[in-house]
Each structure stands twice: as C-alpha cells, then as structure tokens.
NULODREN-175746 format. One record per residue (C-alpha): residue number from 1; x, y, z. Coordinates in nm, 4 decimals. Each point is the difference from the previous one (the first is absolute). Layout:
BEGIN
  pos        xx        yy        zz
  NUM         X         Y         Z
...
END
This chain:
BEGIN
  pos        xx        yy        zz
    1   -0.0161   -0.0070   -0.0029
    2    0.1481    0.3545   -0.0771
    3   -0.0965    0.3675    0.0863
    4   -0.1772    0.2623   -0.2188
    5    0.3438    0.1361   -0.1098
    6    0.1167   -0.2910   -0.1597
    7   -0.3299   -0.1006   -0.1378
    8    0.0068    0.3288   -0.1658
    9    0.3608   -0.0656   -0.1237
   10   -0.0540   -0.3503   -0.1384
   11   -0.3546    0.0773   -0.1714
   12    0.0962    0.3682   -0.1251
   13   -0.3288    0.1373    0.1724
   14    0.0500    0.2919    0.2065
   15   -0.0705   -0.0476    0.3502
   16   -0.2962    0.2522    0.0200
   17   -0.1434   -0.1757   -0.3007
   18    0.0349   -0.3223    0.2029
   19   -0.2053    0.1430    0.2857
   20   -0.2408    0.1550   -0.2459
   21   -0.0674   -0.3549   -0.1662
   22   -0.0460   -0.1395    0.3619
   23   -0.2506    0.2531    0.0967
   24   -0.1804   -0.0398   -0.3665
   25   -0.0269   -0.3703    0.0663
   26    0.2000   -0.0503   -0.3423
   27    0.2533   -0.2182    0.2265
   28   -0.0702   -0.1583    0.3193
   29    0.1077    0.1336    0.2983
   30    0.3335   -0.1280    0.1005
   31    0.0569   -0.1784    0.3325
   32    0.1433    0.2351    0.2842
   33    0.3126   -0.0972    0.2254
   34   -0.0131    0.0318    0.3661
   35    0.1122    0.3588   -0.0198
   36   -0.2931    0.0656   -0.2548
   37    0.2009    0.0218   -0.3180
   38   -0.1285   -0.1482   -0.3311
   39    0.1561   -0.3191   -0.1105
   40   -0.0145   -0.1217   -0.3383
   41    0.0604   -0.3359   -0.1614
   42    0.1583   -0.0721   -0.3583
   43   -0.3612   -0.0788   -0.1134
   44   -0.0850    0.3807    0.1425
   45    0.2918    0.1271   -0.2274
   46   -0.1289   -0.1872   -0.2807
   47   -0.3131    0.1565    0.0058
   48    0.1455    0.3222    0.0182
   49    0.2254   -0.0601   -0.2797
   50   -0.3168   -0.1095   -0.2228
   51   -0.1746    0.3373    0.0843
   52    0.3051    0.2073   -0.1019
   53    0.0197   -0.1798   -0.3330
   54   -0.3676    0.0642   -0.0464
   55    0.0233    0.3653    0.0982
   56    0.3147    0.0348   -0.2079
   57   -0.2317   -0.1135   -0.3216
   58   -0.2223    0.2502    0.0962
   59   -0.3011   -0.1874    0.1479
   60   -0.2101    0.1595    0.2444
   61    0.0201   -0.1093    0.3421
   62   -0.3392   -0.1818   -0.0046
   63    0.1036   -0.2041   -0.3001
   64    0.3435   -0.0735    0.1454
   65   -0.1895   -0.1367    0.3412
   66   -0.2330   -0.2072   -0.2501
   67    0.2939   -0.1567   -0.1937
   68    0.1782   -0.0671    0.3328
   69   -0.2983   -0.1663    0.1307
   70   -0.0456   -0.1938   -0.3164
   71    0.3761   -0.1093    0.0200
   72   -0.0813   -0.1927    0.3180
   73   -0.2846   -0.1903   -0.1208
   74    0.0479   -0.3443   -0.0975
   75   -0.2346   -0.0045   -0.3134
   76    0.0974    0.1286   -0.3220
   77   -0.1109    0.3675   -0.0077
   78    0.1648    0.0787   -0.3369
   79   -0.3144    0.1669   -0.1265
   80   -0.0460    0.2180    0.2735
   81    0.3647    0.1169   -0.0167
   82   -0.0471    0.0766   -0.3749
   83   -0.3280    0.1936    0.0556
   84    0.2021    0.2162    0.2434
   85    0.2888    0.0238   -0.2272
   86   -0.1907    0.0813   -0.3138
   87   -0.1921    0.2695    0.2035
   88    0.3196    0.1557    0.1258
   89    0.1364    0.0005   -0.3508
   90   -0.2844    0.1878   -0.1346
   91    0.0472    0.2470    0.2521
   92    0.3685    0.0536   -0.0941
   93   -0.0920    0.0388   -0.3736
   94   -0.2347    0.2663    0.1261
   95    0.2558    0.1639    0.1816
   96    0.2642   -0.0227   -0.2878
   97   -0.2711    0.1695   -0.2493
   98   -0.0302    0.2711    0.2642
   99    0.3610    0.0793    0.0225
  100    0.0307   -0.0150   -0.3646
  101   -0.2712    0.2678   -0.0415
  102    0.1636    0.1958    0.2927
  103    0.3415   -0.0265   -0.1958
  104   -0.1913    0.1291   -0.2843
  105   -0.1285    0.3013    0.1421
  106    0.3130    0.0735    0.1613
  107    0.1844   -0.0129   -0.3195
  108   -0.2329    0.2084   -0.1608
  109    0.0317    0.2766    0.2655
  110    0.3849   -0.0044   -0.0142
  111    0.0063   -0.0265   -0.3663
  112   -0.0993    0.3987   -0.0095
  113    0.3052    0.0698    0.2509
  114    0.3155    0.1652   -0.0965
  115    0.2762    0.1466    0.1710
  116    0.0179    0.3735    0.0690
  117   -0.4002    0.0686   -0.0191
  118   -0.1062    0.3084    0.2189
  119   -0.3332   -0.1940    0.0351
  120    0.0195   -0.3943    0.0453
  121   -0.2744   -0.1756   -0.2568
  122   -0.0539   -0.2574    0.2424
  123   -0.0663    0.2057    0.2859
  124   -0.2525    0.2160   -0.1946
  125   -0.1636   -0.3154   -0.1142
  126   -0.0253   -0.1423    0.3498
  127   -0.1484    0.3250    0.1316
  128   -0.2922   -0.0050   -0.2752
END
C-alpha cells in the first residue's frame, strides 16, 4: 500500500485530482491508515492511470468513469465502449470544424493588417 503522493507519481494524476475523483465517486475511497492517511493499492493506481489515459484522449469525466466501469466487467462490453468512443469522436470532429471556422475568421481579420498603419483595421473591425 502506498500514500497519495506515490499514487500520484505512479499514475500521473495530480493529488487534488485524485481527491476530486474520490469525492465524485469516480474511484472508490481508499483505505485509511491508523493515522488517517489514504493508502492506495496497485489496482487503485491502475484505475487512476486508466482515467488519465481517457482524459488525455479528451473523454469527459462521465465517459471516462463509464469506460472504467466497463473495463471491470466480466462480460464483453465492446459495443458499449464503441458507442461511447463514436460519440466522443463526433464531438471531436465538431470541435475541429469550430476551430477551423475560428482560424478562417482570424486569418481574414489579420489579412488586412499591415505594419505602420495609424489605425489598425483588425481593431476597427472588432469594434463594429
């Protein structure tokens, strides 16, 4: 059993994030030592690593929790996992489209900029 600092180091999840996951019921509360310090098992660290990977891929916490729960089931939940991943992929594509529109708008605004102007065309356009 290890302390929260070591669990954080091994999993790559910050201490405050670990505490947040515990409060929100994303991971089970750890056992406590006689001095009331949290103690984590290798399984706990594995859960934290799993959640970190999910979050690194941009999954919302609710989906990361659902995937974690599915990973601990005995039956084959591949279709459920696929559904969650496809839904997330669609959201990622929407964000990419939104960012491309933003990039085009910024490019149009900056296209009119030139060094040495007394009045900045971009600021004038933003003011309208």
